[in-house]
N, CA, C and O atoms as a printed pandas DataFrame, in Angstrom:
     atom_number atom_name residue_name chain_id  residue_number  x_coord  y_coord  z_coord
0              1         N          UNK        A               1   71.298   42.759  169.531
1              2        CA          UNK        A               1   70.941   42.143  168.272
2              3         C          UNK        A               1   69.478   42.423  167.928
3              4         O          UNK        A               1   69.144   42.720  166.781
4              5         N          UNK        A               2   68.615   42.325  168.938
5              6        CA          UNK        A               2   67.195   42.599  168.697
6              7         C          UNK        A               2   67.003   44.056  168.285
7              8         O          UNK        A               2   66.185   44.365  167.419
8              9         N          UNK        A               3   67.769   44.949  168.921
9             10        CA          UNK        A               3   67.649   46.368  168.597
10            11         C          UNK        A               3   68.052   46.612  167.140
11            12         O          UNK        A               3   67.387   47.371  166.435
12            13         N          UNK        A               4   69.117   45.984  166.693
13            14        CA          UNK        A               4   69.572   46.144  165.318
14            15         C          UNK        A               4   68.512   45.659  164.340
15            16         O          UNK        A               4   68.250   46.308  163.327
16            17         N          UNK        A               5   67.909   44.528  164.642
17            18        CA          UNK        A               5   66.848   43.995  163.795
18            19         C          UNK        A               5   65.661   44.951  163.764
19            20         O          UNK        A               5   65.080   45.184  162.704
20            21         N          UNK        A               6   65.298   45.505  164.917
21            22        CA          UNK        A               6   64.171   46.435  164.994
22            23         C          UNK        A               6   64.438   47.683  164.158
23            24         O          UNK        A               6   63.557   48.136  163.427
24            25         N          UNK        A               7   65.637   48.241  164.258
25            26        CA          UNK        A               7   65.992   49.430  163.486
26            27         C          UNK        A               7   65.945   49.115  161.988
27            28         O          UNK        A               7   65.425   49.906  161.202
28            29         N          UNK        A               8   66.487   47.966  161.599
29            30        CA          UNK        A               8   66.466   47.579  160.190
30            31         C          UNK        A               8   65.035   47.409  159.692
31            32         O          UNK        A               8   64.712   47.821  158.577
32            33         N          UNK        A               9   64.182   46.810  160.505
33            34        CA          UNK        A               9   62.785   46.613  160.117
34            35         C          UNK        A               9   62.069   47.953  159.970
35            36         O          UNK        A               9   61.277   48.132  159.045
36            37         N          UNK        A              10   62.339   48.888  160.867
37            38        CA          UNK        A              10   61.714   50.213  160.775
38            39         C          UNK        A              10   62.181   50.964  159.530
39            40         O          UNK        A              10   61.382   51.628  158.869
40            41         N          UNK        A              11   63.464   50.862  159.211
41            42        CA          UNK        A              11   63.968   51.519  158.010
42            43         C          UNK        A              11   63.347   50.914  156.755
43            44         O          UNK        A              11   62.995   51.642  155.827
44            45         N          UNK        A              12   63.212   49.604  156.721
45            46        CA          UNK        A              12   62.587   48.949  155.586
46            47         C          UNK        A              12   61.132   49.379  155.446
47            48         O          UNK        A              12   60.659   49.647  154.342
48            49         N          UNK        A              13   60.426   49.442  156.576
49            50        CA          UNK        A              13   59.017   49.849  156.549
50            51         C          UNK        A              13   58.884   51.285  156.060
51            52         O          UNK        A              13   57.976   51.591  155.287
52            53         N          UNK        A              14   59.767   52.159  156.495
53            54        CA          UNK        A              14   59.713   53.562  156.073
54            55         C          UNK        A              14   59.992   53.688  154.583
55            56         O          UNK        A              14   59.356   54.494  153.904
56            57         N          UNK        A              15   60.922   52.914  154.068
57            58        CA          UNK        A              15   61.218   53.001  152.637
58            59         C          UNK        A              15   60.084   52.420  151.806
59            60         O          UNK        A              15   59.855   52.870  150.683
60            61         N          UNK        A              16   59.385   51.450  152.322
61            62        CA          UNK        A              16   58.245   50.868  151.617
62            63         C          UNK        A              16   57.104   51.864  151.537
63            64         O          UNK        A              16   56.428   51.953  150.512
64            65         N          UNK        A              17   56.882   52.611  152.605
65            66        CA          UNK        A              17   55.814   53.608  152.617
66            67         C          UNK        A              17   56.076   54.681  151.567
67            68         O          UNK        A              17   55.148   55.124  150.891
68            69         N          UNK        A              18   57.321   55.100  151.426
69            70        CA          UNK        A              18   57.663   56.141  150.457
70            71         C          UNK        A              18   57.350   55.692  149.036
71            72         O          UNK        A              18   56.965   56.509  148.199
72            73         N          UNK        A              19   57.510   54.409  148.758
73            74        CA          UNK        A              19   57.266   53.905  147.417
74            75         C          UNK        A              19   55.776   53.834  147.091
75            76         O          UNK        A              19   55.411   53.739  145.919
76            77         N          UNK        A              20   54.917   53.877  148.093
77            78        CA          UNK        A              20   53.479   53.806  147.868
78            79         C          UNK        A              20   52.899   55.117  147.343
79            80         O          UNK        A              20   51.792   55.135  146.805
80            81         N          UNK        A              21   53.633   56.202  147.495
81            82        CA          UNK        A              21   53.137   57.489  147.014
82            83         C          UNK        A              21   53.275   57.564  145.502
83            84         O          UNK        A              21   54.211   56.996  144.938
84            85         N          UNK        A              22   52.356   58.255  144.838
85            86        CA          UNK        A              22   52.448   58.366  143.369
86            87         C          UNK        A              22   53.614   59.258  142.943
87            88         O          UNK        A              22   54.099   60.085  143.715
88            89         N          UNK        A              23   54.040   59.075  141.728
89            90        CA          UNK        A              23   55.082   59.903  141.123
90            91         C          UNK        A              23   54.389   61.064  140.420
91            92         O          UNK        A              23   53.445   60.856  139.658
92            93         N          UNK        A              24   54.849   62.273  140.670
93            94        CA          UNK        A              24   54.258   63.457  140.034
94            95         C          UNK        A              24   54.629   63.500  138.559
95            96         O          UNK        A              24   55.718   63.077  138.170
96            97         N          UNK        A              25   53.722   64.011  137.747
97            98        CA          UNK        A              25   54.039   64.137  136.328
98            99         C          UNK        A              25   54.956   65.342  136.113
99           100         O          UNK        A              25   55.048   66.227  136.964
100          101         N          UNK        A              26   55.612   65.359  134.992
101          102        CA          UNK        A              26   56.614   66.370  134.691
102          103         C          UNK        A              26   56.026   67.783  134.678
103          104         O          UNK        A              26   56.705   68.737  135.060
104          105         N          UNK        A              27   54.797   67.924  134.253
105          106        CA          UNK        A              27   54.171   69.254  134.213
106          107         C          UNK        A              27   53.994   69.824  135.619
107          108         O          UNK        A              27   54.237   71.010  135.841
108          109         N          UNK        A              28   53.576   68.998  136.559
109          110        CA          UNK        A              28   53.431   69.455  137.944
110          111         C          UNK        A              28   54.782   69.857  138.501
111          112         O          UNK        A              28   54.894   70.880  139.176
112          113         N          UNK        A              29   55.805   69.071  138.231
113          114        CA          UNK        A              29   57.140   69.387  138.733
114          115         C          UNK        A              29   57.634   70.704  138.147
115          116         O          UNK        A              29   58.244   71.502  138.858
116          117         N          UNK        A              30   57.382   70.942  136.872
117          118        CA          UNK        A              30   57.788   72.210  136.248
118          119         C          UNK        A              30   57.040   73.391  136.852
119          120         O          UNK        A              30   57.625   74.456  137.052
120          121         N          UNK        A              31   55.754   73.217  137.145
121          122        CA          UNK        A              31   54.975   74.281  137.786
122          123         C          UNK        A              31   55.523   74.585  139.180
123          124         O          UNK        A              31   55.655   75.748  139.561
124          125         N          UNK        A              32   55.839   73.545  139.930
125          126        CA          UNK        A              32   56.382   73.743  141.273
126          127         C          UNK        A              32   57.759   74.390  141.212
127          128         O          UNK        A              32   58.093   75.213  142.065
128          129         N          UNK        A              33   58.558   74.030  140.218
129          130        CA          UNK        A              33   59.876   74.648  140.050
130          131         C          UNK        A              33   59.723   76.146  139.783
131          132         O          UNK        A              33   60.459   76.957  140.346
132          133         N          UNK        A              34   58.774   76.512  138.930
133          134        CA          UNK        A              34   58.533   77.929  138.647
134          135         C          UNK        A              34   58.089   78.669  139.906
135          136         O          UNK        A              34   58.551   79.776  140.181
136          137         N          UNK        A              35   57.193   78.050  140.661
137          138        CA          UNK        A              35   56.741   78.638  141.927
138          139         C          UNK        A              35   57.931   78.856  142.865
139          140         O          UNK        A              35   58.065   79.918  143.472
140          141         N          UNK        A              36   58.786   77.848  142.975
141          142        CA          UNK        A              36   59.933   77.934  143.873
142          143         C          UNK        A              36   60.935   78.987  143.404
143          144         O          UNK        A              36   61.593   79.624  144.227
144          145         N          UNK        A              37   61.058   79.175  142.086
145          146        CA          UNK        A              37   61.927   80.232  141.564
146          147         C          UNK        A              37   61.405   81.603  141.992
147          148         O          UNK        A              37   62.190   82.490  142.326
148          149         N          UNK        A              38   60.101   81.774  141.981
149          150        CA          UNK        A              38   59.503   83.031  142.425
150          151         C          UNK        A              38   59.731   83.247  143.921
151          152         O          UNK        A              38   60.001   84.366  144.357
152          153         N          UNK        A              39   59.620   82.175  144.702
153          154        CA          UNK        A              39   59.885   82.268  146.140
154          155         C          UNK        A              39   61.333   82.681  146.369
155          156         O          UNK        A              39   61.615   83.532  147.213
156          157         N          UNK        A              40   62.249   82.079  145.618
157          158        CA          UNK        A              40   63.676   82.406  145.758
158          159         C          UNK        A              40   63.948   83.862  145.414
159          160         O          UNK        A              40   64.758   84.514  146.073
160          161         N          UNK        A              41   63.277   84.377  144.390
161          162        CA          UNK        A              41   63.458   85.781  144.016
162          163         C          UNK        A              41   62.944   86.711  145.106
163          164         O          UNK        A              41   63.558   87.738  145.394
164          165         N          UNK        A              42   61.812   86.347  145.713
165          166        CA          UNK        A              42   61.215   87.193  146.744
166          167         C          UNK        A              42   61.926   87.081  148.087
167          168         O          UNK        A              42   62.127   88.086  148.769
168          169         N          UNK        A              43   62.309   85.860  148.472
169          170        CA          UNK        A              43   62.821   85.631  149.821
170          171         C          UNK        A              43   64.294   85.255  149.879
171          172         O          UNK        A              43   64.881   85.232  150.960
172          173         N          UNK        A              44   64.895   84.963  148.740
173          174        CA          UNK        A              44   66.288   84.527  148.718
174          175         C          UNK        A              44   66.392   83.032  148.969
175          176         O          UNK        A              44   65.407   82.356  149.268
176          177         N          UNK        A              45   67.610   82.541  148.839
177          178        CA          UNK        A              45   67.841   81.108  149.000
178          179         C          UNK        A              45   68.572   80.765  150.285
179          180         O          UNK        A              45   68.916   79.606  150.518
180          181         N          UNK        A              46   68.809   81.762  151.117
181          182        CA          UNK        A              46   69.553   81.511  152.342
182          183         C          UNK        A              46   70.982   81.121  152.004
183          184         O          UNK        A              46   71.626   81.764  151.176
184          185         N          UNK        A              47   71.472   80.079  152.639
185          186        CA          UNK        A              47   72.840   79.622  152.401
186          187         C          UNK        A              47   72.917   78.587  151.285
187          188         O          UNK        A              47   74.007   78.115  150.963
188          189         N          UNK        A              48   71.796   78.229  150.693
189          190        CA          UNK        A              48   71.771   77.202  149.649
190          191         C          UNK        A              48   72.024   77.798  148.275
191          192         O          UNK        A              48   71.709   78.961  148.020
192          193         N          UNK        A              49   72.592   76.995  147.402
193          194        CA          UNK        A              49   72.697   77.405  146.002
194          195         C          UNK        A              49   71.283   77.406  145.429
195          196         O          UNK        A              49   70.375   76.817  146.016
196          197         N          UNK        A              50   71.095   78.054  144.304
197          198        CA          UNK        A              50   69.768   78.101  143.687
198          199         C          UNK        A              50   69.273   76.692  143.377
199          200         O          UNK        A              50   68.113   76.374  143.639
200          201         N          UNK        A              51   70.142   75.844  142.822
201          202        CA          UNK        A              51   69.758   74.476  142.457
202          203         C          UNK        A              51   69.318   73.684  143.694
203          204         O          UNK        A              51   68.298   72.995  143.658
204          205         N          UNK        A              52   70.081   73.782  144.781
205          206        CA          UNK        A              52   69.745   73.057  146.009
206          207         C          UNK        A              52   68.444   73.591  146.609
207          208         O          UNK        A              52   67.609   72.825  147.089
208          209         N          UNK        A              53   68.284   74.919  146.574
209          210        CA          UNK        A              53   67.055   75.520  147.099
210          211         C          UNK        A              53   65.838   75.035  146.317
211          212         O          UNK        A              53   64.824   74.653  146.901
212          213         N          UNK        A              54   65.951   75.056  144.987
213          214        CA          UNK        A              54   64.821   74.649  144.151
214          215         C          UNK        A              54   64.461   73.184  144.371
215          216         O          UNK        A              54   63.281   72.848  144.471
216          217         N          UNK        A              55   65.452   72.316  144.448
217          218        CA          UNK        A              55   65.184   70.899  144.670
218          219         C          UNK        A              55   64.508   70.693  146.022
219          220         O          UNK        A              55   63.538   69.942  146.121
220          221         N          UNK        A              56   65.006   71.345  147.047
221          222        CA          UNK        A              56   64.422   71.237  148.380
222          223         C          UNK        A              56   62.988   71.768  148.390
223          224         O          UNK        A              56   62.093   71.136  148.951
224          225         N          UNK        A              57   62.777   72.908  147.779
225          226        CA          UNK        A              57   61.458   73.533  147.733
226          227         C          UNK        A              57   60.467   72.660  146.970
227          228         O          UNK        A              57   59.348   72.443  147.435
228          229         N          UNK        A              58   60.868   72.160  145.803
229          230        CA          UNK        A              58   59.986   71.308  145.001
230          231         C          UNK        A              58   59.632   70.045  145.784
231          232         O          UNK        A              58   58.476   69.624  145.790
232          233         N          UNK        A              59   60.617   69.443  146.440
233          234        CA          UNK        A              59   60.339   68.233  147.211
234          235         C          UNK        A              59   59.415   68.500  148.391
235          236         O          UNK        A              59   58.586   67.653  148.723
236          237         N          UNK        A              60   59.542   69.653  149.028
237          238        CA          UNK        A              60   58.616   69.996  150.108
238          239         C          UNK        A              60   57.190   70.120  149.579
239          240         O          UNK        A              60   56.243   69.648  150.208
240          241         N          UNK        A              61   57.045   70.749  148.432
241          242        CA          UNK        A              61   55.719   70.900  147.831
242          243         C          UNK        A              61   55.156   69.545  147.390
243          244         O          UNK        A              61   53.973   69.268  147.587
244          245         N          UNK        A              62   56.003   68.707  146.797
245          246        CA          UNK        A              62   55.550   67.379  146.388
246          247         C          UNK        A              62   55.099   66.565  147.598
247          248         O          UNK        A              62   54.071   65.889  147.551
248          249         N          UNK        A              63   55.867   66.633  148.671
249          250        CA          UNK        A              63   55.511   65.896  149.881
250          251         C          UNK        A              63   54.184   66.385  150.453
251          252         O          UNK        A              63   53.364   65.583  150.899
252          253         N          UNK        A              64   53.976   67.694  150.440
253          254        CA          UNK        A              64   52.733   68.231  150.982
254          255         C          UNK        A              64   51.518   67.801  150.162
255          256         O          UNK        A              64   50.397   67.765  150.670
256          257         N          UNK        A              65   51.755   67.473  148.873
257          258        CA          UNK        A              65   50.667   67.026  148.008
258          259         C          UNK        A              65   50.600   65.502  147.895
259          260         O          UNK        A              65   49.780   64.966  147.148
260          261         N          UNK        A              66   51.471   64.802  148.645
261          262        CA          UNK        A              66   51.413   63.349  148.695
262          263         C          UNK        A              66   52.155   62.616  147.604
263          264         O          UNK        A              66   51.863   61.451  147.334
264          265         N          UNK        A              67   53.123   63.283  146.961
265          266        CA          UNK        A              67   53.911   62.660  145.896
266          267         C          UNK        A              67   55.289   62.255  146.407
267          268         O          UNK        A              67   55.755   62.743  147.437
268          269         N          UNK        A              68   55.928   61.357  145.670
269          270        CA          UNK        A              68   57.302   60.956  145.967
270          271         C          UNK        A              68   58.244   62.125  145.679
271          272         O          UNK        A              68   57.988   62.918  144.773
272          273         N          UNK        A              69   59.335   62.236  146.447
273          274        CA          UNK        A              69   60.329   63.272  146.147
274          275         C          UNK        A              69   61.106   62.921  144.875
275          276         O          UNK        A              69   61.098   61.780  144.414
276          277         N          UNK        A              70   61.763   63.919  144.334
277          278        CA          UNK        A              70   62.595   63.718  143.148
278          279         C          UNK        A              70   64.059   63.905  143.561
279          280         O          UNK        A              70   64.346   64.484  144.609
280          281         N          UNK        A              71   64.969   63.417  142.737
281          282        CA          UNK        A              71   66.390   63.549  143.037
282          283         C          UNK        A              71   67.073   64.563  142.135
283          284         O          UNK        A              71   68.192   64.995  142.411
284          285         N          UNK        A              72   66.394   64.945  141.050
285          286        CA          UNK        A              72   66.975   65.867  140.074
286          287         C          UNK        A              72   65.851   66.713  139.472
287          288         O          UNK        A              72   64.763   66.211  139.189
288          289         N          UNK        A              73   66.130   67.985  139.285
289          290        CA          UNK        A              73   65.137   68.875  138.675
290          291         C          UNK        A              73   65.156   68.757  137.160
291          292         O          UNK        A              73   66.220   68.583  136.566
292          293         N          UNK        A              74   63.990   68.849  136.529
293          294        CA          UNK        A              74   63.957   68.851  135.061
294          295         C          UNK        A              74   64.505   70.158  134.531
295          296         O          UNK        A              74   64.475   71.181  135.215
296          297         N          UNK        A              75   64.998   70.121  133.328
297          298        CA          UNK        A              75   65.538   71.336  132.693
298          299         C          UNK        A              75   64.429   72.183  132.143
299          300         O          UNK        A              75   64.686   73.243  131.573
């Protein structure tokens, strides 16, 4: 029971930390999407679809710059 409570507390703490990061503005996300499209053209997307690759790539870049991840790419 204590272990379950500890795991729940850690998950709650981790989700709270994620919310403390700022949200990137749409222009930054569009710039990162363009960058990731160029990476995909040069290196390929591996086994991922283009959409999945771009979302993953943009989120990696956002995380490296201290922003919250996104769930959907802008058009």
